[in-house]
Backbone bond lengths (Angstrom), bond angles and torsions (degrees), N, CA, C in turn:
res aa  C-N    CA-C-N  psi(-1)  N-CA   C-N-CA  omega(-1)  CA-C   N-CA-C  phi
1 M - - - 1.427 - - 1.556 108.34 -
2 R 1.260 118.21 136.36 1.497 122.00 174.86 1.508 107.09 -90.81
3 Y 1.317 115.91 130.46 1.446 121.80 -179.60 1.532 113.39 -101.69
4 T 1.312 117.09 -12.22 1.436 120.45 -177.83 1.490 113.94 -117.82
5 E 1.291 116.04 163.31 1.444 126.17 169.00 1.496 108.70 -146.58
6 Y 1.299 115.45 166.08 1.481 117.34 -177.50 1.555 110.28 -104.83
7 H 1.301 111.93 137.49 1.521 121.03 176.32 1.536 103.82 -128.47
8 A 1.295 115.42 117.48 1.494 122.91 -179.73 1.513 110.82 52.30
9 G 1.330 116.68 38.63 1.432 123.77 175.83 1.480 115.30 80.90
10 K 1.323 119.46 5.08 1.470 124.27 179.52 1.514 110.25 -113.09
11 P 1.381 118.38 133.19 1.454 118.73 177.20 1.487 112.37 -72.64
12 V 1.342 114.96 137.33 1.458 123.27 177.23 1.522 110.62 -138.79
13 I 1.299 115.55 151.14 1.486 121.49 177.56 1.550 108.70 -64.12
14 R 1.296 118.13 129.14 1.434 123.37 -176.97 1.524 112.50 -62.32
15 D 1.350 116.53 -40.09 1.433 122.08 -172.83 1.485 106.20 -145.07
16 K 1.390 118.47 130.64 1.464 119.50 -178.36 1.525 112.59 -60.20
17 E 1.299 118.09 -25.14 1.457 119.74 179.58 1.532 113.00 -70.87
18 L 1.343 114.38 -18.70 1.489 119.31 176.82 1.496 113.74 -85.67
19 L 1.315 116.60 -5.40 1.488 119.02 -175.90 1.476 114.96 -60.50
20 P 1.388 124.63 -43.12 1.438 119.58 177.21 1.517 115.26 -59.20
21 E 1.338 117.14 -42.36 1.468 120.61 179.52 1.540 111.52 -66.88
22 A 1.341 114.03 -41.03 1.462 119.87 177.76 1.548 108.93 -61.46
23 M 1.286 119.09 -39.79 1.488 121.67 179.38 1.525 109.95 -67.19
24 R 1.289 118.84 -38.92 1.460 122.42 178.40 1.492 108.97 -63.18
25 K 1.349 119.17 -42.22 1.464 122.33 179.44 1.539 110.63 -66.64
26 L 1.317 114.87 -42.43 1.506 118.51 176.77 1.522 110.85 -60.35
27 A 1.310 117.34 -41.79 1.455 119.01 178.60 1.529 111.39 -61.60
28 K 1.314 119.19 -39.90 1.395 124.16 175.95 1.556 112.66 -60.52
29 L 1.288 114.15 -41.72 1.506 119.71 176.87 1.580 107.61 -62.45
30 E 1.326 115.27 -49.63 1.432 118.64 -179.83 1.582 113.97 -58.29
31 D 1.309 114.86 -35.27 1.442 120.94 176.83 1.513 113.32 -67.88
32 M 1.348 117.67 -13.90 1.448 122.07 -179.21 1.565 111.86 -92.14
33 A 1.259 115.47 16.38 1.476 119.35 -175.37 1.558 114.72 -54.81
34 D 1.337 116.43 -25.92 1.435 118.31 -178.64 1.561 112.90 -98.03
35 V 1.383 116.41 16.91 1.448 118.13 -176.79 1.543 112.42 -60.82
36 R 1.332 117.80 -33.06 1.464 118.01 -179.94 1.501 111.21 -56.46
37 E 1.348 115.41 -47.70 1.493 118.72 -178.49 1.505 112.29 -61.32
38 K 1.348 117.14 -31.06 1.419 121.43 179.81 1.509 117.51 -81.25
39 M 1.377 114.20 -26.95 1.466 115.93 -167.12 1.578 114.28 -116.26
40 C 1.335 115.08 -21.36 1.462 116.48 -173.81 1.553 109.41 -77.14
41 D 1.327 115.51 155.99 1.429 117.43 174.58 1.530 110.04 -84.20
42 E 1.324 116.94 178.97 1.453 119.65 -172.24 1.562 113.09 -63.56
43 Y 1.300 116.54 -27.59 1.455 116.26 -179.99 1.543 112.13 -67.64
44 C 1.334 113.20 -37.64 1.479 118.43 -180.00 1.517 110.02 -68.36
45 Q 1.353 114.09 -44.13 1.449 119.85 -177.20 1.562 113.84 -73.31
46 Y 1.387 111.98 -33.04 1.476 119.19 -175.50 1.506 108.46 -131.34
47 P 1.321 119.20 73.23 1.498 119.60 -176.97 1.473 116.59 -54.33
48 C 1.328 117.84 -24.14 1.504 120.54 179.83 1.475 110.20 -67.16
49 K 1.320 121.50 -19.08 1.469 122.89 176.74 1.494 114.88 -81.04
50 C 1.321 115.28 -11.84 1.476 118.48 -179.27 1.572 109.11 -73.48
51 P 1.312 119.30 139.10 1.422 121.47 -175.92 1.560 114.71 -57.18
52 N 1.333 115.58 -38.53 1.526 119.53 177.70 1.485 111.80 -157.42
53 Q 1.322 115.52 165.96 1.449 119.20 -176.57 1.518 114.37 -66.23
54 E 1.312 117.24 -31.18 1.456 121.73 179.60 1.532 110.03 -63.99
55 T 1.339 117.77 -42.69 1.439 122.65 178.11 1.568 109.48 -63.47
56 L 1.290 115.42 -43.35 1.474 121.14 -179.11 1.522 109.09 -63.90
57 D 1.324 117.34 -42.46 1.464 122.03 -179.85 1.536 109.99 -63.42
58 N 1.336 116.13 -38.46 1.476 119.84 -179.63 1.538 111.86 -67.80
59 I 1.343 111.91 -40.72 1.522 117.50 178.44 1.518 109.18 -64.85
60 C 1.293 118.97 -45.19 1.457 122.24 -174.57 1.522 109.65 -70.04
61 S 1.272 118.34 -41.26 1.498 121.52 -178.50 1.507 111.49 -65.73
62 A 1.330 119.38 -29.49 1.447 123.78 -179.32 1.508 110.19 -88.81
63 C 1.224 120.85 -7.85 1.474 122.39 -174.49 1.526 111.38 -69.73
64 E 1.332 116.77 125.37 1.467 123.24 -176.26 1.554 107.66 -79.02
65 L 1.321 120.91 -12.12 1.426 122.00 -178.74 1.548 113.14 -91.83
66 A 1.326 117.57 0.01 1.456 120.86 -175.18 1.516 111.40 -60.83
67 K 1.336 118.43 -40.90 1.471 120.36 178.81 1.507 110.74 -65.33
68 L 1.311 118.13 -36.70 1.486 122.33 -179.09 1.555 106.58 -67.35
69 F 1.332 118.12 -41.66 1.421 119.45 -178.17 1.531 110.07 -69.30
70 E 1.319 117.06 -32.91 1.442 119.47 177.73 1.589 108.33 -63.10
71 V 1.286 117.46 -40.38 1.518 122.05 -179.23 1.513 106.98 -69.22
72 L 1.311 117.22 -46.75 1.466 119.03 -173.33 1.542 111.69 -74.83
73 G 1.305 117.81 -39.06 1.439 121.55 -178.36 1.476 119.95 -97.85
74 G 1.334 116.70 -6.92 1.430 119.23 177.54 1.548 112.85 75.16
75 G 1.317 117.86 1.84 1.451 119.85 179.81 1.523 111.34 -93.72
76 E 1.302 114.71 -166.08 1.486 120.18 -179.95 1.547 110.95 -95.43
77 G 1.307 119.34 13.76 1.435 119.44 177.41 1.476 110.56 98.45
78 K 1.309 117.45 -73.46 1.488 122.65 -171.54 1.527 112.88 -58.09
79 E 1.353 116.73 -45.48 1.432 115.81 -176.91 1.480 109.58 -72.08
80 C 1.345 119.26 -25.87 1.480 122.01 175.33 1.497 109.56 -65.04
81 L 1.311 116.26 -37.55 1.491 120.87 -178.24 1.485 111.15 -70.71
82 Q 1.317 115.01 -35.05 1.434 117.72 -176.44 1.515 112.88 -87.73
83 G 1.300 114.47 -3.19 1.462 117.15 -168.82 1.368 125.33 -97.96
C-alpha cells in the first residue's frame, strides 16, 4: 500500500489514519541503514579492488539497490555504493 502522495512536489501522507502504519514502515527503512554492508559485493564495499573505474561505473549503474541506498543514505546512489 502506498501511504504518500505528492502535493506541489512535496510528499504528504494520503490519509491521517494511515500515519501510524506509515511511521512503522519508515522506522523499518531507517533500521536498514546498514543494508549496503550486508548486500553489496566486494567491488561496492571496496572500490579499490575493482580493476578499473569503467567496470565500477558499470556495476554501480546496473545496481538495483541504488535507489534504496539513496533513500537510506541521503546520497545520489552511486557514491553510496562506492563508499
